[in-house]
VOMI-269767 format. One record per residue (C-alpha): x, y, z; residue in one letter. Coordinates in steps of 0.2 Angstrom, whole numbers. Example, Ala and Ser with C-alpha at 12.3 -4.5 7.8 and 13.67 -1.06 7.14 Angstrom:
(site (62 -22 39) "A")
(site (68 -5 36) "S")
***
This chain:
(site (1 1 0) "R")
(site (13 12 6) "A")
(site (23 8 -12) "L")
(site (4 12 -22) "L")
(site (5 29 -13) "C")
(site (22 36 -15) "L")
(site (22 30 -35) "G")
(site (11 43 -41) "P")
(site (22 54 -31) "V")
(site (38 45 -39) "Y")
(site (31 47 -54) "L")
(site (25 66 -57) "A")
(site (42 69 -49) "G")
(site (50 59 -63) "Y")
(site (41 66 -78) "L")
(site (44 83 -72) "G")
(site (25 88 -67) "L")
(site (18 101 -56) "S")
(site (15 99 -36) "G")
(site (-2 107 -40) "S")
(site (-5 92 -51) "W")
(site (-1 81 -34) "L")
(site (-12 94 -23) "L")
(site (-28 91 -34) "L")
(site (-27 72 -33) "A")
(site (-25 72 -16) "L")
(site (-41 82 -14) "A")
(site (-51 73 -27) "L")
(site (-44 56 -14) "W")
(site (-49 62 2) "L")
(site (-66 70 -6) "C")
(site (-70 52 -13) "W")
(site (-65 46 5) "G")
(site (-78 58 13) "L")
(site (-92 53 1) "I")
(site (-90 34 3) "R")
(site (-88 34 21) "R")
(site (-105 48 22) "G")
(site (-114 34 12) "K")
(site (-108 19 23) "R")
(site (-113 29 41) "D")
(site (-131 32 30) "R")
(site (-133 15 28) "L")
(site (-126 11 45) "A")
(site (-140 22 53) "A")
(site (-154 15 42) "A")
(site (-149 -3 45) "F")
(site (-149 4 64) "A")
(site (-167 10 62) "L")
(site (-173 -8 55) "L")
(site (-166 -16 68) "E")
(site (-170 -8 85) "D")
(site (-185 4 79) "E")
(site (-194 5 98) "R")
(site (-176 15 101) "E")
(site (-177 25 86) "A")
(site (-195 30 87) "V")
(site (-189 36 106) "C")
(site (-177 47 99) "R")
(site (-189 51 84) "G")
(site (-201 57 99) "L")
(site (-192 70 107) "A")
(site (-183 78 89) "A")
(site (-203 74 81) "R")
(site (-196 63 65) "H")
(site (-212 52 67) "L")
(site (-218 41 53) "P")
(site (-233 48 43) "A")
(site (-248 37 51) "W")
(site (-242 48 67) "V")
(site (-245 63 59) "H")
(site (-259 59 48) "F")
(site (-274 49 54) "P")
(site (-279 46 35) "D")
(site (-262 36 33) "V")
(site (-264 19 41) "E")
(site (-251 9 48) "R")
(site (-249 -10 40) "V")
(site (-237 -21 50) "E")
(site (-247 -34 44) "W")
(site (-241 -32 26) "L")
(site (-224 -28 33) "N")
(site (-224 -46 39) "K")
(site (-229 -54 23) "V")
(site (-215 -46 14) "L")
(site (-202 -52 25) "I")
(site (-211 -70 25) "Q")
(site (-211 -69 5) "A")
(site (-193 -59 2) "W")
(site (-183 -76 2) "P")
(site (-194 -83 -12) "Y")
(site (-195 -64 -21) "F")
(site (-175 -64 -20) "G")
(site (-173 -82 -30) "T")
(site (-184 -76 -43) "I")
(site (-175 -60 -49) "M")
(site (-160 -70 -45) "E")
(site (-166 -81 -61) "K")
(site (-172 -67 -68) "T")
(site (-155 -58 -67) "F")
(site (-147 -72 -76) "K")
(site (-158 -78 -91) "E")
(site (-167 -61 -94) "V")
(site (-157 -47 -90) "L")
(site (-139 -54 -94) "E")
(site (-145 -58 -113) "P")
(site (-153 -42 -115) "K")
(site (-137 -31 -110) "I")
(site (-125 -41 -122) "R")
(site (-136 -37 -135) "A")
(site (-136 -21 -132) "K")
(site (-117 -18 -138) "S")
(site (-102 -28 -146) "V")
(site (-93 -21 -130) "H")
(site (-104 -28 -116) "L")
(site (-104 -47 -124) "K")
(site (-94 -53 -111) "T")
(site (-105 -46 -97) "C")
(site (-107 -59 -82) "T")
(site (-117 -57 -67) "F")
(site (-104 -67 -53) "T")
(site (-117 -63 -38) "K")
(site (-135 -59 -35) "I")
(site (-139 -60 -17) "H")
(site (-154 -48 -12) "F")
(site (-148 -48 6) "G")
(site (-160 -50 21) "E")
(site (-167 -33 23) "K")
(site (-183 -32 12) "C")
(site (-194 -17 8) "P")
(site (-204 -8 20) "R")
(site (-220 2 18) "I")
(site (-223 14 31) "N")
(site (-241 19 27) "G")
(site (-253 19 17) "I")
(site (-267 32 13) "K")
(site (-284 25 3) "A")
(site (-294 37 -9) "Y")
(site (-312 33 -10) "T")
(site (-320 49 -9) "K")
(site (-311 61 -22) "E")
(site (-311 48 -35) "I")
(site (-322 38 -45) "D")
(site (-333 25 -37) "R")
(site (-325 12 -51) "R")
(site (-307 13 -45) "Q")
(site (-296 11 -29) "V")
(site (-280 23 -27) "T")
(site (-268 20 -13) "L")
(site (-253 30 -11) "D")
(site (-239 17 -2) "L")
(site (-225 25 9) "Q")
(site (-212 15 1) "I")
(site (-194 13 13) "C")
(site (-181 0 5) "Y")
(site (-164 -1 16) "I")
(site (-157 -16 7) "G")
(site (-141 -26 10) "D")
(site (-141 -32 -6) "C")
(site (-125 -37 -16) "E")
(site (-124 -37 -34) "I")
(site (-107 -39 -46) "H")
(site (-106 -41 -63) "M")
(site (-90 -44 -73) "D")
(site (-87 -34 -89) "I")
(site (-71 -38 -100) "S")
(site (-62 -43 -83) "K")
(site (-68 -26 -74) "F")
(site (-78 -30 -58) "N")
(site (-94 -17 -58) "L")
(site (-107 -21 -43) "G")
(site (-118 -14 -29) "V")
(site (-117 -15 -12) "K")
(site (-131 -7 -2) "G")
(site (-146 3 -9) "V")
(site (-158 14 0) "Q")
(site (-173 22 -6) "L")
(site (-188 31 -3) "Y")
(site (-203 39 -13) "G")
(site (-223 37 -11) "T")
(site (-229 24 -24) "L")
(site (-248 27 -31) "R")
(site (-255 10 -37) "V")
(site (-271 14 -45) "I")
(site (-284 0 -46) "L")
(site (-297 -1 -60) "E")
(site (-308 -2 -68) "P")
(site (-317 -14 -53) "L")
(site (-326 -30 -61) "L")
(site (-342 -39 -56) "T")
(site (-331 -54 -60) "D")
(site (-317 -61 -57) "A")
(site (-302 -55 -53) "P")
(site (-314 -42 -51) "F")
(site (-299 -29 -55) "V")
(site (-296 -25 -72) "G")
(site (-280 -19 -73) "A")
(site (-264 -11 -58) "V")
(site (-258 6 -63) "T")
(site (-239 10 -53) "L")
(site (-230 26 -53) "F")
(site (-221 40 -41) "F")
(site (-227 55 -37) "M")
(site (-212 61 -37) "Q")
(site (-192 56 -40) "K")
(site (-189 45 -25) "P")
(site (-173 48 -16) "H")
(site (-162 33 -23) "L")
(site (-143 31 -14) "E")
(site (-130 17 -22) "I")
(site (-117 11 -12) "N")
(site (-104 6 -27) "W")
(site (-95 -10 -26) "A")
(site (-78 -13 -38) "G")
(site (-74 -2 -52) "M")
(site (-90 6 -50) "S")
(site (-84 15 -34) "N")
(site (-76 28 -45) "L")
(site (-91 36 -47) "L")
(site (-92 43 -31) "D")
(site (-77 53 -37) "V")
(site (-81 72 -34) "P")
(site (-89 80 -48) "G")
(site (-95 62 -56) "I")
(site (-105 56 -41) "N")
(site (-119 71 -44) "V")
(site (-117 69 -63) "M")
(site (-121 50 -60) "S")
(site (-135 49 -48) "D")
(site (-144 63 -57) "S")
(site (-143 51 -73) "L")
(site (-148 36 -62) "I")
(site (-166 46 -54) "Q")
(site (-166 54 -73) "D")
(site (-168 36 -77) "F")
(site (-181 31 -66) "I")
(site (-192 47 -68) "A")
(site (-194 43 -86) "A")
(site (-202 27 -84) "R")
(site (-209 27 -66) "L")
(site (-212 45 -62) "V")
(site (-227 55 -67) "L")
(site (-232 57 -80) "P")
(site (-225 40 -84) "N")
(site (-234 25 -77) "R")
(site (-234 7 -77) "I")
(site (-249 0 -82) "T")
(site (-251 -22 -78) "V")
(site (-268 -29 -86) "P")
(site (-275 -43 -75) "L")
(site (-290 -47 -88) "K")
(site (-289 -54 -103) "K")
(site (-293 -44 -118) "N")
(site (-291 -27 -105) "M")
(site (-288 -11 -117) "N")
(site (-277 -3 -105) "I")
(site (-275 11 -118) "A")
(site (-284 24 -108) "H")
(site (-279 18 -92) "L")
(site (-259 20 -97) "K")
(site (-263 37 -105) "F")
(site (-278 44 -96) "P")
(site (-283 62 -100) "V")
(site (-275 75 -88) "P")
(site (-287 81 -74) "Q")
(site (-283 102 -78) "G")
(site (-269 114 -78) "V")
(site (-264 125 -67) "I")
(site (-261 144 -73) "R")
(site (-246 152 -60) "V")
(site (-245 171 -61) "H")
(site (-228 175 -51) "L")
(site (-229 192 -48) "L")
(site (-220 198 -33) "E")
(site (-211 193 -16) "A")
(site (-206 207 -1) "E")
(site (-196 206 13) "N")
(site (-184 192 6) "L")
(site (-168 187 17) "V")
(site (-152 195 13) "Q")
(site (-140 185 6) "K")
(site (-127 192 -2) "D")
(site (-112 199 8) "N")
(site (-93 208 8) "F")
(site (-80 200 18) "L")
(site (-94 193 30) "G")
(site (-99 208 37) "A")
(site (-105 219 27) "I")
(site (-122 214 21) "R")
(site (-130 217 3) "G")
(site (-146 215 -7) "K")
(site (-148 197 -16) "S")
(site (-152 192 -34) "D")
(site (-167 182 -32) "P")
(site (-176 171 -44) "Y")
(site (-188 156 -42) "A")
(site (-188 137 -47) "L")
(site (-207 130 -51) "L")
(site (-212 113 -51) "R")
(site (-226 101 -53) "V")
(site (-219 82 -54) "G")
(site (-205 82 -67) "T")
(site (-210 100 -73) "V")
(site (-198 113 -70) "Q")
(site (-198 132 -73) "Y")
(site (-186 146 -70) "R")
(site (-191 163 -66) "S")
(site (-179 177 -74) "K")
(site (-167 186 -60) "T")
(site (-170 201 -52) "V")
(site (-155 209 -47) "S")
(site (-150 218 -32) "R")
(site (-168 218 -26) "D")
(site (-175 210 -10) "L")
(site (-195 215 -14) "N")
(site (-194 210 -32) "P")
(site (-205 212 -47) "I")
(site (-207 198 -58) "W")
(site (-225 199 -67) "N")
(site (-222 183 -75) "E")
(site (-237 166 -80) "T")
(site (-232 149 -80) "F")
(site (-243 134 -85) "E")
(site (-241 114 -78) "F")
(site (-251 99 -85) "V")
(site (-260 91 -68) "V")
(site (-261 72 -70) "H")
(site (-266 68 -53) "E")
(site (-277 76 -41) "V")
(site (-275 74 -27) "P")
(site (-256 70 -25) "G")
(site (-248 83 -35) "Q")
(site (-242 100 -28) "D")
(site (-235 116 -33) "L")
(site (-217 118 -27) "E")
(site (-210 136 -28) "V")
(site (-191 140 -22) "D")
(site (-182 156 -21) "L")
(site (-163 157 -22) "Y")
(site (-151 170 -25) "D")
(site (-141 169 -39) "E")
(site (-125 168 -37) "D")
(site (-106 166 -48) "P")
(site (-103 149 -37) "D")
(site (-118 143 -27) "K")
(site (-134 149 -25) "D")
(site (-141 153 -10) "D")
(site (-158 146 -4) "F")
(site (-169 160 1) "M")
(site (-187 151 6) "G")
(site (-199 136 -1) "S")
(site (-218 135 -5) "L")
(site (-227 120 -4) "L")
(site (-245 122 -12) "I")
(site (-258 108 -14) "G")
(site (-267 107 -31) "L")
(site (-283 100 -24) "V")
(site (-285 117 -14) "D")
(site (-283 127 -29) "V")
(site (-295 117 -39) "M")
(site (-308 117 -25) "N")
(site (-306 137 -24) "D")
(site (-303 138 -44) "K")
(site (-296 156 -41) "T")
(site (-282 159 -27) "V")
(site (-275 178 -27) "D")
(site (-263 178 -10) "E")
(site (-248 182 -2) "W")
(site (-240 165 5) "F")
(site (-229 165 18) "P")
(site (-209 157 14) "L")
(site (-206 140 23) "S")
(site (-187 136 30) "K")
(site (-184 156 31) "T")
(site (-184 168 44) "T")
(site (-194 180 34) "S")
(site (-201 183 16) "G")
(site (-218 183 7) "H")
(site (-223 179 -10) "L")
(site (-238 184 -22) "H")
(site (-244 170 -32) "L")
(site (-262 170 -43) "K")
(site (-266 152 -46) "L")
(site (-278 148 -58) "E")
(site (-288 131 -60) "W")
(site (-292 127 -79) "L")
(site (-302 114 -84) "S")
(site (-301 105 -100) "L")
(site (-319 105 -109) "V")
(site (-321 99 -129) "N")
(site (-329 115 -132) "D")
(site (-322 122 -149) "Q")
(site (-330 140 -145) "E")
(site (-317 143 -132) "K")
(site (-302 140 -146) "L")
(site (-302 160 -148) "H")
(site (-283 168 -148) "E")
(site (-280 174 -131) "D")
(site (-275 193 -133) "K")
(site (-261 192 -120) "K")
(site (-252 176 -129) "G")
(site (-257 162 -116) "L")
(site (-261 145 -121) "S")
(site (-282 144 -124) "T")
(site (-279 122 -127) "A")
(site (-272 106 -124) "I")
(site (-265 93 -136) "L")
(site (-262 78 -130) "I")
(site (-253 66 -141) "V")
(site (-253 47 -139) "Y")
(site (-237 38 -149) "L")
(site (-241 22 -153) "D")
(site (-230 15 -167) "S")
(site (-224 15 -185) "A")
(site (-225 1 -199) "F")
(site (-212 -3 -214) "N")
(site (-198 10 -210) "L")
(site (-185 12 -223) "P")
(site (-169 6 -217) "K")
(site (-161 21 -222) "N")
(site (-163 39 -227) "H")
(site (-156 32 -246) "F")
(site (-168 16 -247) "E")
(site (-183 28 -251) "Y")
(site (-183 46 -256) "S")
(site (-201 55 -258) "N")
(site (-209 37 -260) "G")
(site (-196 31 -274) "E")
(site (-184 20 -274) "C")
(site (-167 29 -275) "G")
(site (-154 15 -274) "A")
(site (-134 20 -272) "K")
(site (-120 10 -275) "K")
(site (-110 11 -261) "I")
(site (-92 3 -263) "K")
(site (-87 0 -244) "N")
(site (-92 -16 -239) "N")
(site (-92 -12 -220) "K")
(site (-104 2 -223) "Y")
(site (-115 -5 -235) "L")
(site (-118 -19 -222) "K")
(site (-121 -3 -207) "K")
(site (-133 1 -220) "M")
(site (-143 -13 -223) "E")
(site (-146 -15 -202) "R")
(site (-164 -12 -197) "E")
(site (-166 7 -190) "P")
(site (-166 11 -172) "S")
(site (-177 26 -173) "S")
(site (-185 38 -161) "F")
(site (-199 54 -165) "V")
(site (-195 71 -162) "L")
(site (-214 78 -160) "L")
(site (-215 100 -162) "T")
(site (-229 111 -159) "V")
(site (-222 129 -163) "G")
(site (-207 132 -153) "N")
(site (-207 117 -142) "K")
(site (-201 99 -145) "T")
(site (-203 84 -138) "Q")
(site (-191 66 -141) "K")
(site (-198 50 -137) "S")
(site (-188 35 -132) "K")
(site (-178 25 -145) "T")
(site (-184 8 -152) "C")
(site (-169 -2 -158) "N")
(site (-167 -12 -173) "F")
(site (-185 -13 -178) "S")
(site (-195 -7 -195) "K")
(site (-211 -7 -185) "D")
(site (-206 2 -166) "P")
(site (-218 4 -154) "T")
(site (-214 16 -142) "W")
(site (-230 18 -132) "G")
(site (-229 37 -125) "Q")
(site (-239 52 -122) "A")
(site (-234 69 -125) "F")
(site (-243 85 -120) "T")
(site (-241 104 -130) "F")
(site (-250 119 -124) "F")
(site (-259 129 -141) "V")
(site (-262 146 -143) "H")
(site (-271 146 -158) "S")
(site (-278 127 -162) "A")
(site (-284 134 -182) "H")
(site (-268 140 -188) "S")
(site (-254 129 -177) "Q")
(site (-248 111 -184) "S")
(site (-242 94 -176) "L")
(site (-223 92 -186) "H")
(site (-219 74 -182) "I")
(site (-201 67 -189) "E")
(site (-195 51 -187) "I")
(site (-174 49 -186) "K")
(site (-163 35 -185) "D")
(site (-152 36 -169) "K")
(site (-136 27 -176) "E")
(site (-135 38 -194) "R")
(site (-144 54 -187) "D")
(site (-154 52 -203) "S")
(site (-172 56 -206) "A")
(site (-183 43 -209) "L")
(site (-199 51 -213) "G")
(site (-209 68 -206) "T")
(site (-228 69 -205) "S")
(site (-237 88 -204) "V")
(site (-255 88 -197) "V")
(site (-266 102 -194) "C")
(site (-273 104 -178) "L")
(site (-289 113 -188) "S")
(site (-292 93 -194) "H")
(site (-296 91 -177) "L")
(site (-311 103 -176) "L")
(site (-319 94 -187) "K")
(site (-323 79 -175) "D")
(site (-334 85 -162) "P")
(site (-325 76 -150) "N")
(site (-308 86 -156) "M")
(site (-299 67 -157) "T")
(site (-292 59 -171) "L")
(site (-286 40 -170) "D")
(site (-278 32 -186) "Q")
(site (-262 31 -196) "R")
(site (-254 44 -204) "F")
(site (-245 43 -222) "Q")
(site (-226 47 -220) "L")
(site (-220 58 -232) "D")
(site (-200 58 -238) "H")
(site (-201 40 -234) "S")
(site (-210 23 -242) "S")
(site (-226 24 -249) "S")
(site (-233 10 -235) "D")
(site (-224 18 -222) "S")
(site (-234 25 -208) "F")
(site (-236 30 -190) "I")
(site (-250 29 -179) "K")
(site (-256 40 -165) "M")
(site (-270 47 -156) "K")
(site (-273 66 -154) "L")
(site (-284 74 -143) "V")
(site (-287 93 -142) "L")
(site (-295 101 -128) "R")
(site (-299 117 -124) "A")
(site (-295 127 -107) "L")
(site (-308 134 -97) "K")
(site (-304 146 -83) "V")
(site (-317 141 -70) "E")
(site (-327 154 -60) "E")
(site (-327 155 -41) "P")
(site (-342 147 -33) "D")
(site (-351 161 -27) "P")
(site (-357 148 -11) "Q")
(site (-341 146 -5) "R")
(site (-336 166 -8) "V")
(site (-353 166 8) "K")
(site (-347 155 17) "A")
(site (-331 162 21) "G")
(site (-318 152 9) "V")
(site (-312 164 -4) "N")
(site (-294 163 -3) "A")
(site (-295 186 -8) "S")
(site (-307 191 6) "K")
(site (-298 203 18) "P")
(site (-294 197 35) "G")
(site (-298 205 54) "P")
(site (-300 225 55) "V")
(site (-285 232 66) "R")
(site (-289 239 82) "A")
(site (-289 256 87) "T")
(site (-277 265 100) "E")
(site (-277 283 110) "K")
(site (-264 292 109) "A")
(site (-268 309 120) "G")
(site (-284 319 115) "N")
(site (-283 310 96) "Q")
(site (-290 296 90) "Q")
(site (-275 286 80) "K")
(site (-278 267 71) "F")
(site (-264 256 71) "S")
(site (-259 248 54) "S")
(site (-256 233 46) "P")
(site (-238 225 46) "P")
(site (-229 234 28) "Q")
(site (-234 225 12) "V")
(site (-224 231 -2) "S")
(site (-240 226 -14) "K")
(site (-257 225 -6) "V")
(site (-270 214 -15) "P")
(site (-285 224 -21) "P")
(site (-300 225 -11) "M")
(site (-314 211 -13) "S")
(site (-331 215 -17) "K")
(site (-333 213 3) "D")
(site (-323 228 5) "S")
(site (-327 239 -10) "A")
(site (-344 239 0) "A")
(site (-341 250 11) "L")
(site (-337 265 -1) "E")
(site (-356 262 -7) "S")
(site (-364 265 8) "L")
(site (-376 279 10) "P")
(site (-367 294 18) "K")
(site (-381 299 29) "K")
(site (-371 296 46) "D")
(site (-356 305 39) "S")
(site (-359 317 53) "G")
(site (-358 307 67) "E")
(site (-343 304 79) "E")
(site (-337 291 89) "L")
(site (-336 292 107) "D")
(site (-317 294 111) "A")
(site (-320 291 130) "K")
(site (-327 274 126) "D")
(site (-318 268 111) "S")
(site (-301 270 119) "S")
(site (-292 252 116) "G")
(site (-308 243 109) "A")
(site (-307 232 93) "P")
(site (-318 237 79) "V")
(site (-326 217 78) "P")
(site (-329 212 59) "C")
(site (-348 209 62) "E")
(site (-347 228 58) "I")
(site (-344 222 40) "V")
(site (-354 209 37) "S")
(site (-369 220 43) "S")
(site (-362 233 31) "L")
(site (-363 220 17) "D")
(site (-381 217 22) "E")
(site (-385 236 24) "A")
(site (-383 231 3) "E")
(site (-395 220 1) "G")
(site (-385 206 0) "K")
(site (-390 199 17) "Q")
(site (-389 181 20) "N")
(site (-405 174 28) "P")
(site (-395 159 37) "E")
(site (-384 171 48) "H")
(site (-391 179 61) "G")
(site (-388 195 66) "P")
(site (-370 201 72) "P")
(site (-367 196 88) "S")
(site (-364 208 104) "A")
(site (-350 219 107) "L")
(site (-338 213 121) "P")
(site (-341 223 137) "S")
(site (-332 238 138) "G")
(site (-330 239 118) "A")
(site (-335 255 109) "A")
(site (-351 259 99) "A")
(site (-351 255 79) "M")
(site (-341 268 70) "P")
(site (-347 277 55) "T")
(site (-342 277 39) "L")
(site (-330 291 40) "P")
(site (-321 282 54) "V")
(site (-321 266 44) "L")
(site (-315 273 28) "Q")
(site (-298 280 40) "E")
(site (-295 261 44) "M")
(site (-283 251 32) "R")
(site (-288 233 32) "V")
(site (-274 224 35) "A")
(site (-267 210 22) "P")
(site (-280 194 25) "S")
(site (-274 181 37) "V")
(site (-278 170 24) "T")
(site (-261 175 15) "S")
(site (-254 165 29) "L")
(site (-255 148 19) "G")
(site (-270 141 16) "S")
(site (-281 140 -1) "L")
(site (-299 135 2) "P")
(site (-298 137 21) "S")
(site (-289 152 21) "S")
(site (-301 165 22) "C")
(site (-315 165 37) "F")
(site (-326 176 45) "E")
(site (-323 183 62) "L")
(site (-336 181 74) "S")
(site (-338 180 93) "S")
(site (-333 161 100) "S")
(site (-336 154 117) "N")
(site (-317 153 120) "L")
(site (-312 141 135) "D")
(site (-302 155 144) "I")
(site (-297 155 162) "H")
(site (-285 168 170) "N")
(site (-285 161 187) "G")
(site (-292 176 197) "T")
(site (-308 187 195) "E")
(site (-298 203 195) "M")
(site (-298 210 177) "P")
(site (-279 210 173) "L")
(site (-283 216 154) "G")
(site (-287 210 138) "E")
(site (-277 201 124) "I")
(site (-284 201 106) "Q")
(site (-281 185 96) "L")
(site (-285 177 77) "T")
(site (-283 159 78) "V")
(site (-285 149 64) "R")
(site (-278 132 54) "Y")
(site (-269 135 37) "A")
(site (-274 119 31) "S")
(site (-261 120 14) "I")
(site (-245 123 26) "R")
(site (-253 110 38) "Q")
(site (-248 126 52) "S")
(site (-261 132 65) "L")
(site (-257 152 65) "V")
(site (-259 161 78) "V")
(site (-259 182 74) "L")
(site (-255 192 93) "V")
(site (-265 209 87) "N")
(site (-263 217 105) "G")
(site (-266 220 122) "C")
(site (-277 234 132) "R")
(site (-278 238 150) "N")
(site (-265 229 157) "L")
(site (-262 231 174) "V")
(site (-247 239 179) "P")
(site (-233 227 189) "S")
(site (-222 242 197) "S")
(site (-223 262 198) "N")
(site (-209 264 183) "R")
(site (-221 256 170) "G")
(site (-221 238 161) "V")
(site (-213 232 145) "D")
(site (-227 219 139) "P")
(site (-221 205 126) "Y")
(site (-232 189 123) "V")
(site (-226 172 127) "R")
(site (-236 156 116) "I")
(site (-234 138 121) "Y")
(site (-244 124 113) "L")
(site (-250 115 126) "L")
(site (-244 101 135) "P")
(site (-226 104 120) "D")
(site (-216 117 134) "R")
(site (-198 115 127) "R")
(site (-189 130 126) "W")
(site (-185 127 106) "T")
(site (-206 127 103) "S")
(site (-210 144 113) "R")
(site (-217 158 103) "K")
(site (-211 176 108) "K")
(site (-216 193 104) "T")
(site (-206 209 102) "S")
(site (-206 219 119) "V")
(site (-215 235 119) "K")
(site (-209 248 130) "K")
(site (-217 257 142) "K")
(site (-236 255 138) "T")
(site (-253 247 145) "L")
(site (-260 245 128) "N")
(site (-246 237 114) "P")
(site (-250 234 99) "Q")
(site (-239 217 90) "Y")
(site (-247 212 76) "D")
(site (-235 200 74) "E")
(site (-239 182 67) "K")
(site (-234 164 73) "F")
(site (-236 146 66) "E")
(site (-236 130 75) "F")
(site (-232 116 61) "F")
(site (-245 102 65) "E")
(site (-258 91 59) "S")
(site (-275 96 62) "L")
(site (-281 82 72) "E")
(site (-266 84 83) "N")
(site (-270 103 85) "V")
(site (-288 97 92) "K")
(site (-280 88 106) "K")
(site (-271 104 112) "R")
(site (-273 121 122) "T")
(site (-263 135 117) "L")
(site (-257 144 132) "D")
(site (-254 162 130) "I")
(site (-246 173 144) "A")
(site (-243 189 143) "V")
(site (-225 195 154) "K")
(site (-215 209 158) "N")
(site (-199 212 150) "N")
(site (-191 216 168) "R")
(site (-170 214 173) "P")
(site (-164 201 176) "F")
(site (-160 204 195) "I")
(site (-177 213 198) "S")
(site (-189 208 211) "Q")
(site (-206 216 200) "E")
(site (-218 202 194) "R")
(site (-214 195 178) "K")
(site (-230 188 173) "E")
(site (-244 202 169) "L")
(site (-260 187 163) "G")
(site (-262 171 156) "K")
(site (-275 163 146) "V")
(site (-278 146 139) "R")
(site (-288 142 123) "I")
(site (-294 123 121) "D")
(site (-293 122 103) "L")
(site (-304 105 103) "S")
(site (-320 116 104) "Q")
(site (-315 129 92) "E")
(site (-319 127 72) "D")
(site (-300 129 67) "L")
(site (-304 130 48) "I")
(site (-315 144 49) "K")
(site (-304 153 63) "G")
(site (-309 166 76) "F")
(site (-304 182 81) "A")
(site (-309 188 99) "Q")
(site (-303 199 113) "W")
***
């Protein structure tokens, strides 16, 4: 080993190479060793989890790393299925060993001349079998003739597979795989086997980590490891991740084309508008902080778009529009990641995850969303759900240049392709004499063909079918169409080895309009090819229809653009001062509910608010709803507004209301269908432990379903009792009982020398709704006293039993 290490050093000196080459080689060797050790450690930790799950779960309780069936009650634990897998795993391993030797090995040898010596020397799938951490079954959201299951797969395997190619040993020694596998059983039948087919696919790219062995250890070299891992994940995504599916028929003569390539469920149009208060990432010499250059990455499934980069701005404005095809709802989500563009490595600035099933229910959402995994920042998005309809009247060209339709191409197969582009020329035989016999033999091979499909400026490529004049691709492609009357689909079949065209075809989309269902399923004659060369495709054109929000949902208080609560007033001397909302760079336009304030008659404009009675009193949201009723939009299901709390002021008149600034909707905190709510009095279970009044605190509480978080907005306090003659510096402390850990404590800023502090601060507890329903909100107002002071620290305390509240609708109360 010493000679092996010193050999390169001696060789470098003998050849007169620079010492920099030695340093570079040493750095690469050290990094390679770190990567290898890291992989081994992660695999060992995963094995430890399998061996002693009880201890690992106990550690996870402290770190909150719990499986999904703990957080979400609709995800069921299936230990019985895991026991079945353990018993059947040795038999499965025997079947796979036989498949590798008898099926896979001959296919690898036939791929290339260099792979003819490929031999599997060792195939062992180990003792560790895949594990299913939980199963979620969908029955209400889907068709009655199918069953949809989401399986959370975890495979930490000690498998060992070795292969020899030309005396080089390659192998795998340990695999880790995590992902959510969707299984669809459809159609359900009334006779055996009761299920027509099984469809499998991953919702997102699964996490895969491979421990290499033999010469393949070189794939862990820095620079190569990232590329090799991404290539393997892309290979899996091209076959097993949406929109790609594997469909296995269980009944004979079952047509699985519509199961393998179903029509998408809709299109999501994302308007990336702007952001505010992003985190500063650029700094100079580690001390001077500058502005960042933010850009956004938007993903739905495997499709990703990048926005433009806004230079040196923490409140960037993009005003860009992106469109995504949605194949599975529920299941698919919109992911938005913000990054700071840098010359070396882009810095992460926050992320956002939005469930598309909520957007589909709300139709249109225009909101400010807080970014997660960062300290500050909000993102303004407008989301529109577009349904797919076969209505030709919806195919008019959009003035803004947006898509008006979607073209779905089911590429089936081709027939009688020419062996090369010399064999046929415009349908006529164009025989040419070729002197080189080797080249002539190569030309005599059957083509390895792939297809290029183009609509507008977007081109997509199919997979390659090797050595076949009648290739079968069996793939589906989608294209956004701006003008169905003028655009065309261009098809070109090419040979992979010779990069030559074997045939072309052009299909005008206007031909689809002649069919009432806007569908063509036929063979198309190929141009510049043989006279009997065809390509078989199915073309489906669907118009995009912008769905209007349900007015009933607006009245129920779940419209995402509805404004939030009005801020409380505060007395300053003899003047009435109204607290302003948090500073927002771009406030969304006021909705119809808030616009009703301006349309009221002005007969009450001369009335004034009693400053004495209204000092520190809130303006309840029942006022806003009663003003809407004055417009003739009274809802008979709603009763009269609730009575004001004791000591509250009389209803302010129109001029006072017009002076108030409506705060950004608390719904902008993240939920979509449940993000807005009507504020009303609530019978809270509140105890302060004493009959003496200690003051009041105004809270707004609701559950953001899309972010899986409880949102608590601390508006302000009034009439606090001073703990000393020198005044108090109050702040608010929040616990979500029974969790009293220091790390989970929430705390507002400190307001100096005031008994009526205004905070307007928002806090989130990331828990499931079922878990939150079992908790109690513990809120205390405390005095920020000196460390050695004898003053009383706690000014008052409230406890709210969340099991008694409608958290989706939300509530606000003093």
